[in-house]
TORSE-354219 format. One record per atom (N, C-alpha, C, O): residue in three letters; residue number from 1; x, y, z. Coordinates in steps of 0.001 Angstrom, whole numbers. Layout:
# TORSE-354219
  res    n        u        v        w
  Ala  NUM        X        Y        Z
...
# end
This chain:
# TORSE-354219
  res    n        u        v        w
  Met    1   110464   129686   136483
  Met    1   111589   128814   136243
  Met    1   112849   129490   136766
  Met    1   113056   130683   136542
  Thr    2   113669   128752   137442
  Thr    2   114881   129330   138005
  Thr    2   116049   129149   137060
  Thr    2   116060   128227   136245
  Gly    3   117018   130014   137167
  Gly    3   118209   129936   136338
  Gly    3   119116   128811   136800
  Gly    3   118975   128287   137905
  Ser    4   120036   128456   135941
  Ser    4   120950   127373   136255
  Ser    4   122372   127842   136002
  Ser    4   122633   128556   135034
  Ser    5   123279   127447   136858
  Ser    5   124668   127830   136664
  Ser    5   125511   126633   136231
  Ser    5   126728   126628   136411
  Thr    6   124856   125615   135656
  Thr    6   125579   124411   135263
  Thr    6   126338   124585   133955
  Thr    6   127162   123739   133608
  Gly    7   126079   125657   133228
  Gly    7   126771   125865   131967
  Gly    7   126231   125001   130858
  Gly    7   126909   124812   129848
  Ser    8   125040   124470   131006
  Ser    8   124483   123595   129980
  Ser    8   123354   124281   129213
  Ser    8   122345   123657   128882
  Ser    9   123534   125554   128940
  Ser    9   122519   126286   128201
  Ser    9   122469   125804   126749
  Ser    9   123359   125088   126290
  Thr   10   121427   126203   126045
  Thr   10   121320   125837   124636
  Thr   10   121805   126970   123761
  Thr   10   121879   128124   124182
  Arg   11   122126   126617   122554
  Arg   11   122527   127591   121537
  Arg   11   121440   127708   120482
  Arg   11   121679   128226   119391
  Gly   12   120261   127233   120804
  Gly   12   119130   127327   119895
  Gly   12   118990   126110   119000
  Gly   12   119840   125219   118982
  Ile   13   117891   126099   118256
  Ile   13   117641   125028   117293
  Ile   13   118378   125399   116013
  Ile   13   118084   126416   115384
  Lys   14   119330   124568   115641
  Lys   14   120098   124819   114424
  Lys   14   120023   123651   113462
  Lys   14   120479   123754   112323
  Thr   15   119449   122534   113909
  Thr   15   119380   121331   113078
  Thr   15   117974   120749   113159
  Thr   15   117428   120569   114248
  Val   16   117394   120458   111998
  Val   16   116103   119789   111939
  Val   16   116232   118622   110970
  Val   16   116600   118806   109810
  Leu   17   115928   117429   111449
  Leu   17   115962   116233   110615
  Leu   17   114547   115855   110205
  Leu   17   113618   115900   111012
  His   18   114398   115483   108943
  His   18   113105   115108   108383
  His   18   113164   113674   107877
  His   18   114024   113352   107057
  Pro   19   112261   112794   108350
  Pro   19   112202   111450   107775
  Pro   19   111559   111553   106388
  Pro   19   110580   112277   106208
  Val   20   112108   110831   105415
  Val   20   111566   110874   104056
  Val   20   111424   109458   103521
  Val   20   112199   108569   103873
  Ser   21   110426   109259   102665
  Ser   21   110205   107932   102083
  Ser   21   110951   107770   100761
  Ser   21   111328   106655   100400
  Asp   22   111170   108864   100035
  Asp   22   111884   108819    98759
  Asp   22   112966   109895    98793
  Asp   22   112681   111079    98613
  Leu   23   114202   109474    99026
  Leu   23   115300   110418    99224
  Leu   23   115527   111303    98002
  Leu   23   115745   112506    98150
  Ala   24   115481   110734    96803
  Ala   24   115728   111519    95587
  Ala   24   114675   112605    95401
  Ala   24   115007   113750    95096
  Lys   25   113412   112249    95584
  Lys   25   112335   113241    95429
  Lys   25   112439   114321    96500
  Lys   25   112287   115506    96202
  Ala   26   112697   113920    97751
  Ala   26   112808   114892    98843
  Ala   26   114005   115809    98620
  Ala   26   113920   117013    98862
  Lys   27   115119   115244    98159
  Lys   27   116329   116044    97912
  Lys   27   116026   117140    96893
  Lys   27   116471   118275    97063
  Ala   28   115283   116824    95847
  Ala   28   114936   117818    94824
  Ala   28   114079   118934    95420
  Ala   28   114299   120108    95121
  Val   29   113113   118585    96253
  Val   29   112227   119582    96859
  Val   29   113008   120505    97798
  Val   29   112855   121724    97734
  Tyr   30   113842   119932    98667
  Tyr   30   114595   120761    99617
  Tyr   30   115665   121601    98911
  Tyr   30   115949   122722    99336
  Ala   31   116257   121072    97845
  Ala   31   117220   121866    97072
  Ala   31   116513   123063    96437
  Ala   31   117064   124163    96396
  Ala   32   115300   122848    95947
  Ala   32   114529   123954    95366
  Ala   32   114138   124959    96441
  Ala   32   114223   126168    96222
  Leu   33   113711   124468    97599
  Leu   33   113327   125349    98704
  Leu   33   114494   126222    99151
  Leu   33   114349   127435    99304
  Leu   34   115642   125603    99357
  Leu   34   116800   126299    99906
  Leu   34   117642   127006    98846
  Leu   34   118435   127890    99170
  Gly   35   117472   126621    97588
  Gly   35   118219   127251    96507
  Gly   35   119675   126844    96440
  Gly   35   120492   127553    95852
  Ile   36   120014   125692    97044
  Ile   36   121396   125196    97047
  Ile   36   121383   123673    96944
  Ile   36   120393   123033    97298
  Pro   37   122481   123094    96460
  Pro   37   122588   121639    96484
  Pro   37   122964   121175    97897
  Pro   37   123432   121976    98706
  Pro   38   122763   119901    98195
  Pro   38   123157   119404    99518
  Pro   38   124670   119412    99689
  Pro   38   125412   119205    98729
  Gln   39   125123   119652   100918
  Gln   39   126546   119591   101221
  Gln   39   126959   118157   101559
  Gln   39   128113   117778   101362
  Thr   40   126026   117372   102062
  Thr   40   126251   115959   102345
  Thr   40   125213   115184   101549
  Thr   40   124017   115460   101642
  Asp   41   125670   114216   100770
  Asp   41   124745   113476    99914
  Asp   41   125143   112006    99911
  Asp   41   126037   111592    99174
  Ser   42   124464   111226   100747
  Ser   42   124755   109800   100829
  Ser   42   123432   109035   100822
  Ser   42   122371   109640   100971
  Pro   43   123481   107723   100651
  Pro   43   122238   106938   100625
  Pro   43   121487   106932   101965
  Pro   43   120290   106643   101997
  Tyr   44   122181   107250   103074
  Tyr   44   121541   107200   104388
  Tyr   44   121311   108579   105009
  Tyr   44   120699   108679   106072
  Tyr   45   121800   109659   104351
  Tyr   45   121592   110998   104900
  Tyr   45   121930   112031   103832
  Tyr   45   122970   111947   103178
  Val   46   121043   113001   103664
  Val   46   121318   114144   102801
  Val   46   121188   115386   103665
  Val   46   120162   115598   104312
  Gly   47   122227   116203   103673
  Gly   47   122233   117373   104541
  Gly   47   122484   118664   103795
  Gly   47   123350   118742   102924
  Phe   48   121711   119674   104151
  Phe   48   121848   121008   103597
  Phe   48   122265   121960   104708
  Phe   48   121831   121801   105850
  Glu   49   123100   122946   104393
  Glu   49   123455   124000   105336
  Glu   49   123104   125325   104684
  Glu   49   123691   125709   103672
  Ala   50   122133   126025   105279
  Ala   50   121675   127292   104710
  Ala   50   121408   128288   105826
  Ala   50   120644   128007   106750
  Glu   51   122040   129451   105737
  Glu   51   121790   130537   106690
  Glu   51   121942   130089   108140
  Glu   51   121147   130474   108998
  Gly   52   122967   129272   108417
  Gly   52   123221   128823   109783
  Gly   52   122335   127680   110250
  Gly   52   122412   127266   111406
  Gln   53   121495   127169   109358
  Gln   53   120613   126057   109691
  Gln   53   121095   124790   108997
  Gln   53   121588   124844   107871
  Asn   54   120955   123664   109661
  Asn   54   121260   122361   109081
  Asn   54   119941   121627   108894
  Asn   54   119208   121397   109856
  Ile   55   119643   121261   107653
  Ile   55   118424   120535   107331
  Ile   55   118850   119163   106835
  Ile   55   119579   119053   105849
  Gly   56   118395   118117   107517
  Gly   56   118777   116761   107151
  Gly   56   117595   115940   106700
  Gly   56   116499   116048   107249
  Leu   57   117827   115115   105691
  Leu   57   116811   114184   105184
  Leu   57   117281   112777   105528
  Leu   57   118391   112377   105176
  Val   58   116414   112027   106225
  Val   58   116772   110707   106716
  Val   58   115811   109683   106116
  Val   58   114635   109659   106478
  Pro   59   116299   108830   105197
  Pro   59   115411   107852   104561
  Pro   59   114761   106917   105572
  Pro   59   115439   106345   106426
  Gly   60   113461   106767   105471
  Gly   60   112718   105854   106332
  Gly   60   112793   106173   107809
  Gly   60   112452   105329   108638
  Gly   61   113231   107366   108157
  Gly   61   113344   107738   109567
  Gly   61   114606   107226   110225
  Gly   61   114801   107423   111424
  Gly   62   115482   106561   109450
  Gly   62   116767   106099   109974
  Gly   62   116631   105076   111081
  Gly   62   115529   104616   111379
  Pro   63   117758   104717   111696
  Pro   63   117740   103703   112750
  Pro   63   116945   104135   113981
  Pro   63   116501   103291   114760
  Gln   64   116761   105462   114162
  Gln   64   115997   105941   115306
  Gln   64   114490   105874   115068
  Gln   64   113714   106162   115979
  Gly   65   114060   105496   113848
  Gly   65   112643   105325   113561
  Gly   65   111831   106602   113627
  Gly   65   110689   106581   114086
  Met   66   112395   107718   113176
  Met   66   111667   109000   113205
  Met   66   110400   108893   112368
  Met   66   110418   108332   111272
  Thr   67   109312   109428   112882
  Thr   67   108059   109455   112134
  Thr   67   107614   110878   111824
  Thr   67   106643   111084   111097
  Ser   68   108318   111853   112371
  Ser   68   108034   113257   112095
  Ser   68   109347   114023   112248
  Ser   68   110309   113493   112803
  Pro   69   109397   115268   111760
  Pro   69   110633   116036   111903
  Pro   69   111040   116175   113374
  Pro   69   110188   116266   114259
  Val   70   112344   116190   113617
  Val   70   112878   116375   114960
  Val   70   113828   117576   114939
  Val   70   114782   117620   114162
  Ala   71   113543   118541   115806
  Ala   71   114399   119714   115945
  Ala   71   115473   119401   116980
  Ala   71   115175   118889   118059
  Tyr   72   116718   119712   116648
  Tyr   72   117841   119462   117543
  Tyr   72   118345   120762   118141
  Tyr   72   118772   121669   117427
  Trp   73   118288   120837   119456
  Trp   73   118829   121979   120202
  Trp   73   120315   121756   120359
  Trp   73   120735   120704   120841
  His   74   121115   122723   119963
  His   74   122565   122640   120124
  His   74   122904   123048   121556
  His   74   122482   124102   122032
  Val   75   123674   122193   122237
  Val   75   124002   122420   123644
  Val   75   125505   122345   123855
  Val   75   126236   121772   123048
  Thr   76   125949   122932   124951
  Thr   76   127381   122929   125268
  Thr   76   127792   121690   126060
  Thr   76   128959   121301   126026
  Asp   77   126849   121061   126773
  Asp   77   127142   119873   127579
  Asp   77   125934   118949   127537
  Asp   77   124993   119105   128316
  Ile   78   125967   117988   126622
  Ile   78   124801   117135   126383
  Ile   78   124438   116289   127600
  Ile   78   123256   116096   127885
  Glu   79   125438   115782   128319
  Glu   79   125139   114951   129497
  Glu   79   124461   115776   130590
  Glu   79   123507   115314   131214
  Ala   80   124949   116994   130823
  Ala   80   124335   117861   131832
  Ala   80   122912   118228   131426
  Ala   80   122016   118257   132269
  Lys   81   122698   118508   130144
  Lys   81   121359   118875   129685
  Lys   81   120415   117682   129793
  Lys   81   119253   117849   130163
  Leu   82   120900   116477   129473
  Leu   82   120066   115279   129646
  Leu   82   119668   115102   131103
  Leu   82   118521   114768   131398
  Ala   83   120607   115322   132015
  Ala   83   120307   115199   133446
  Ala   83   119261   116225   133861
  Ala   83   118334   115897   134602
  Glu   84   119399   117459   133395
  Glu   84   118424   118501   133732
  Glu   84   117039   118156   133192
  Glu   84   116037   118310   133889
  Leu   85   116993   117689   131947
  Leu   85   115708   117378   131328
  Leu   85   115012   116202   131996
  Leu   85   113801   116239   132212
  Thr   86   115773   115148   132329
  Thr   86   115139   114004   132983
  Thr   86   114696   114367   134394
  Thr   86   113660   113889   134857
  Ala   87   115461   115200   135079
  Ala   87   115049   115659   136414
  Ala   87   113766   116480   136330
  Ala   87   112980   116513   137276
  Ala   88   113559   117141   135192
  Ala   88   112359   117965   135016
  Ala   88   111174   117164   134486
  Ala   88   110078   117709   134356
  Gly   89   111371   115863   134172
  Gly   89   110252   115032   133750
  Gly   89   110326   114487   132338
  Gly   89   109406   113790   131910
  Ala   90   111392   114778   131594
  Ala   90   111553   114211   130250
  Ala   90   112039   112764   130370
  Ala   90   112582   112369   131401
  Thr   91   111841   111985   129313
  Thr   91   112282   110600   129264
  Thr   91   113286   110439   128129
  Thr   91   113041   110893   127011
  Val   92   114408   109798   128411
  Val   92   115403   109579   127364
  Val   92   114845   108575   126361
  Val   92   114430   107477   126732
  Lys   93   114840   108959   125101
  Lys   93   114397   108082   124011
  Lys   93   115606   107433   123360
  Lys   93   115622   106225   123121
  Glu   94   116623   108248   123074
  Glu   94   117850   107787   122430
  Glu   94   119011   108377   123228
  Glu   94   119201   109594   123241
  Ala   95   119785   107519   123892
  Ala   95   120893   107984   124730
  Ala   95   121942   108705   123885
  Ala   95   122028   108498   122675
  Ala   96   122731   109544   124531
  Ala   96   123787   110282   123838
  Ala   96   124751   109303   123178
  Ala   96   125222   108351   123799
  His   97   125033   109565   121900
  His   97   125973   108726   121165
  His   97   126610   109527   120040
  His   97   126019   110467   119508
  Glu   98   127814   109139   119697
  Glu   98   128580   109813   118645
  Glu   98   128031   109401   117281
  Glu   98   127721   108231   117052
  Val   99   127914   110379   116377
  Val   99   127444   110086   115023
  Val   99   128501   110434   113979
  Val   99   128228   110406   112779
  Gly  100   129706   110762   114437
  Gly  100   130799   111059   113525
  Gly  100   131250   112503   113634
  Gly  100   130454   113398   113919
  Gly  101   132522   112713   113406
  Gly  101   133073   114049   113404
  Gly  101   133007   114773   114738
  Gly  101   132994   116003   114775
  Gly  102   132964   114017   115841
  Gly  102   132888   114639   117152
  Gly  102   131502   115103   117539
  Gly  102   131328   115731   118583
  Arg  103   130507   114803   116709
  Arg  103   129128   115212   116995
  Arg  103   128442   114134   117825
  Arg  103   128492   112949   117493
  Val  104   127797   114564   118917
  Val  104   127069   113661   119806
  Val  104   125608   114107   119807
  Val  104   125313   115295   119933
  Val  105   124700   113146   119666
  Val  105   123277   113456   119662
  Val  105   122538   112573   120656
  Val  105   123008   111499   121032
  Ala  106   121373   113048   121070
  Ala  106   120474   112292   121946
  Ala  106   119069   112828   121705
  Ala  106   118898   113936   121197
  Thr  107   118067   112039   122073
  Thr  107   116696   112536   122035
  Thr  107   115996   112182   123337
  Thr  107   116291   111172   123976
  Val  108   115060   113043   123705
  Val  108   114194   112816   124858
  Val  108   112762   113068   124406
  Val  108   112520   113677   123364
  Thr  109   111829   112593   125203
  Thr  109   110430   112935   124967
  Thr  109   109934   113760   126148
  Thr  109   110290   113517   127301
  Asp  110   109101   114741   125820
  Asp  110   108490   115534   126885
  Asp  110   107298   114755   127439
  Asp  110   107000   113677   126925
  Pro  111   106608   115251   128456
  Pro  111   105506   114497   129051
  Pro  111   104371   114154   128087
  Pro  111   103571   113262   128371
  Asp  112   104289   114859   126938
  Asp  112   103247   114571   125953
  Asp  112   103740   113699   124811
  Asp  112   102999   113441   123863
  Gly  113   104993   113238   124893
  Gly  113   105533   112366   123865
  Gly  113   106209   113077   122705
  Gly  113   106639   112424   121753
  Asn  114   106315   114413   122763
  Asn  114   107019   115132   121710
  Asn  114   108513   114845   121819
  Asn  114   109071   114807   122916
  Val  115   109149   114644   120677
  Val  115   110575   114318   120653
  Val  115   111388   115617   120559
  Val  115   111142   116463   119699
  Leu  116   112363   115748   121465
  Leu  116   113289   116873   121466
  Leu  116   114685   116319   121236
  Leu  116   115112   115395   121929
  Gly  117   115397   116880   120267
  Gly  117   116741   116444   119987
  Gly  117   117766   117336   120674
  Gly  117   117551   118538   120829
  Leu  118   118879   116743   121081
  Leu  118   120016   117469   121644
  Leu  118   121233   117140   120798
  Leu  118   121401   116001   120361
  Leu  119   122086   118137   120565
  Leu  119   123267   117955   119743
  Leu  119   124424   118728   120344
  Leu  119   124286   119902   120687
  Gln  120   125564   118068   120472
  Gln  120   126780   118723   120957
  Gln  120   127912   118391   120013
  Gln  120   128133   117226   119684
  Asp  121   128630   119413   119574
  Asp  121   129851   119217   118793
  Asp  121   131021   119293   119753
  Asp  121   131219   120306   120423
  Arg  122   131792   118225   119818
  Arg  122   132927   118181   120753
  Arg  122   134219   118498   120037
  Arg  122   135282   118510   120658
# end
């Protein structure tokens, strides 16, 4: 694999979203696992921040219809990374869009259908 000078490197996986069927029950389990209460607690998203990781619980898989956990790679330039990934054979599943607070997310699928999340804080 060759290096790229586009400046669209990743900052690693820092966010993992989990689809849940019962938000209250899942919130209790993740609070016990992480040893902290959620920092974001709403009917459509519960989020925990622990040791530099963001763990999100999404009831029913949310509008994106998640059926399994999705790891989000934090990137410096989401559009450039999407272009690189599609040029390499990935397919855009969910186009880049703002989700609030300057955060932009997108998802792609690899050639085997695995979902990869991208996240950029602007």
